[in-house]
C-alpha positions in Angstrom: 4.2 -6.9 29.9 6.5 -7.1 26.8 9.2 -4.4 26.4 8.4 -1.5 24.1 10.9 -2.6 21.4 9.2 -6.0 21.1 5.7 -4.5 21.2 6.6 -1.9 18.6 8.0 -4.7 16.4 4.9 -6.8 16.7 2.5 -3.9 16.0 4.6 -2.9 13.0 4.1 -6.3 11.4 0.4 -6.4 12.3 0.1 -3.0 10.6 2.0 -4.5 7.6 -0.6 -7.3 7.3 -3.5 -4.9 7.6 -1.9 -2.6 4.9 -1.6 -5.5 2.5 -5.3 -6.4 3.1 -6.2 -2.8 2.4 -4.2 -2.7 -0.8 -5.6 -6.0 -2.0 -9.1 -4.4 -1.9 -8.0 -2.6 -5.1 -8.3 -6.0 -6.8 -12.1 -5.6 -6.9 -11.8 -2.1 -8.4 -9.4 -3.4 -11.0 -11.9 -6.1 -11.8 -14.7 -3.6 -12.2 -12.5 -1.3 -14.3 -11.7 -4.2 -16.7 -15.4 -5.2 -16.9 -16.3 -1.6 -18.1 -17.4 0.0 -14.8 -14.6 2.6 -14.6 -13.7 4.1 -11.3 -12.1 7.4 -10.3 -8.5 8.1 -11.4 -7.8 10.4 -8.5 -7.8 7.8 -5.7 -5.4 5.3 -7.3 -2.9 8.0 -8.3 -3.0 9.6 -4.8 -2.4 6.1 -3.4 0.6 5.8 -5.6 2.0 9.1 -4.5 1.4 8.4 -0.8 2.8 4.9 -1.0 5.9 6.1 -2.9 6.6 8.7 -0.1 6.2 6.1 2.6 8.3 3.5 0.8 11.1 6.0 0.4 10.8 6.9 4.1 11.0 3.3 5.1 14.0 2.6 2.9 15.9 5.8 3.8 15.3 5.6 7.5 18.2 4.2 9.6 17.6 1.3 10.4 15.3 0.6 7.5 11.7 0.2 8.4 10.8 -2.9 6.4 7.1 -3.2 7.4 6.5 0.3 6.2 8.5 0.0 3.0 7.2 -3.4 1.9 3.5 -2.8 2.6 3.6 0.4 0.7 5.5 -1.2 -2.3 2.4 -3.4 -2.7 0.2 -0.3 -2.6 2.3 1.3 -5.4 1.8 -1.8 -7.7 -1.9 -2.2 -7.0 -2.5 1.6 -7.2 -0.8 1.7 -10.6 -2.9 -1.2 -11.8 -6.1 0.4 -10.6 -5.1 3.7 -12.2 -4.1 2.2 -15.5 -7.2 0.0 -15.8 -9.5 3.0 -15.0 -7.8 4.9 -17.8 -7.8 2.3 -20.5 
């Protein structure tokens, strides 16, 4: 059985990949927004707020928690894109 440090490290990066896949699902909502089928403004802006908090946590933690910070940075960008395209 791997030690807890190695296991936690691997699970962290697996969670990172899953988070990126989750945030990429916003691409479909952005496409719909741009084609005239506007979505809700609430969800993307709450995603931006949540991802901003988790990004700050990952960056301010010592040592830095890169999987948390990086995956949530992607969420900020795609959440902003979904929110802006739902608004315009």
